[in-house]
N, C-alpha and C positions, 0 to 999 in steps of 0.2 A: 427454542433456542434454532435457526438453519442450521441441518447438516451444510457441509464442503458438498454433497452430491448436492443436494439440496437448493444451493449454490448456481454451481455449474449447467446452465438454463442451454441449450438449442436453441433457442424460440418464443418469442410472445405472441401478441396482437399486433402487429403494425401501427397502431398508434395509440402504442404506450413501448417506455425508454424500455429497453434492456439491460438494467447494471451491472451482470452476472462481470466483467472485470474491475468496474468499483470493488465491489465484496472480495473475488479473489483473492486482487492487492492487500481490500483493509487485512487477510487469513493471513498475507503473507509476510505484513509489520506485526501479525499477535505471532505467527508460529517463530520469527526471530530475534523474540525476549523470550521466546520463552527458551529457545536453545541458550542465549544467553547468559537469562537465569539462574542456569546448569552450571554449565561454566560456572561465572563466579562463585556457588555455591558449593562447586567441588576445589574454588579456588584455582582452575587453570585457563583462566583468560586472559591471562598473557601470550598462551597459543595463538603462534602468527594467523592458523585456521583463522581460529577466533576474531582476529581483531582483523585479518581481511572482511569475516563475515559481519565483523561488526561496521565496517564501510561503506559493503554494499550493500548495511540497511538504511544505511544513512542518504546513502545517492536517490534509496527507489525512495525513500523519503523526501527527500529536499521538493527532487522533480514533480510527486503528487503534492504536495505542499503549495509551490510554487502556482502548476498550474490550475489550481482552486479558487489562489490567491488574485491571478491575476486575468484567467478567463471562467471562472467556474460563478464565484462568487457575485464582480462584477453583474453578467448578463442577467442571473438570476432575480438580483438589486432593481433589474430595470423592470421585470415582469410581473414585483411583485412593491411595485411603490406605491407612492398611499396605504399598507399595509401593516400596520405599524405589530402586529403580533411578529408581522411574519420579517420583518427588518430584524427587529429581535433577533432570531431566533441567526439570520445572518452573523450582527453583532459577535452571538455564542460562537456562529462559531469562525470566525478573525482571534478573538479573543484566544480558545482555547486552541488554537492555533500559534498564538507565541507564546501560552507559557511550557509549548509542548519544548523549545530550546533554552530553553537554561538548563531541560533533566540533563538534553543530548548536550550539553556542558558540561554538565554534573558527572555524567558515566565517565563525556572524553577523563573529565579531568583525573578520576578514581583511578581509572585506566591506566591512565599515563604515570601516574605511583602508587598502583596497586597497594591502592586508599582497603584501609581491610573493609572497610563500610560500600564497597563495589556493588553486594545483596544488594543494599537499604536502598540505594538510587539509581540500580534497575529497579526494584521494585517500585519505587517513586514513577519510574516512570512512565514501567508498561498500564502502572496505576491511571496518567494519567489520559496516553497516549490509549490508552479501551473506554475510557468512560467518550473520548472523545468520537472516538470511531462510530460505538453503540450508539451517540447521541448523533449523529452526521444517519446510521444508517437509521434510528426509531422517528426521526424530525428534518428530516433534511431532503433524503429521497422523497420520500409522503407528494411532500414539498414538491419539488425535482419533476417527480411524473404528472402532480396536477398543476402546471401552470409553465411547464419544457418540451416539445416534442422533439420525438428519436431524430427529427434534421436537425437542431440540437443540441443533444448530445451527438450525435454526430460531432459536427463541430468543436464542444468540447471531447472528443475522444481524437478529434483532429490538432487540436492546439497540445493533446500528448504527447498522441505521435510528436511536432514538428522540437516539443522537448528535449522528448530521448533521444530524436535523430538514430540514424540505424544503428552507430555506438550501443545507443542504449537497451536499445531494443532487438538484441546480442545480451545481454545482457537478463532484461526486464522480462523477457520469455523463459529462456530454462525454470528463472530466480521461481518463477506464480509459481513453475510444475513441481516444483523442489517439494520434495515430502507426500505430492499426494497419492495415489493409488493410481495402475497405469490405466483404467476406466478412465478416471476421471482425469489423469490429464490428457486421454488420444481424446474426450469430449466435449475439453478445453480447446483442445489447439486445433480442434474442426474450425474453431470459434476463426480462424486469425486466419490474414491470407493468403492463401497454397502458392507463392512466394517465400512468403517468411516460413508455412510449418516446415517445407523445405529447407529453406537457408538454415533453420533448427536443427534438421535431422543432418542433415550432411558437416552442421560442421557446432551452430551456437552452444544446444545438447551437451558433446561429448568435453568440450571445451570449459563448462562451466562444473562439471562434475568431475573435471579434474585439476579444477582446484582445491577440492577437498573442505568447503567451504566449514566452517562450525567444532571442524576433528579438532579434541582435546592431545 
């Protein structure tokens, strides 16, 4: 299992793609679902901060999957045209995205009616999403490394930034570092452009922490 510290790399060969942002975003999804599972198990999922944490998780997941569906998978399909096994993998990535949505809706509904089955619904979502993320990390990222270039990957990151816009980045940056050790957070933040680091330091981080997400 790759540890968080090992994921947060600062550089790699210029002819290879650096997947740090993909990994730490995936880690953020897993972290939030662990928090939701704990709140649900304790019967505290109706806390306003838990509900706000859930809404934040959904926003970040929506952006991430939307940009993959609209930019990354189509670009990758162009690169693997005529390769049936690789195209089947991309079909699986898209299908797994579509399976996640009903789980999100089931958790939403269970939270709204304070359903005693909420814990089970959360575990179903965790299993489905973690299975997808692991599949992507194990199979899709190596394929991307094989057929795409760092310039291509910069295009994907640019598409993600356009989708998030500055307002989304104001949440995403401190959301990523939430729960990281100070050393790991500092290492990751050094990967961000200096203007974003400054905005995070003087505004975004403090505003995010004041929301006290996931507290009971």
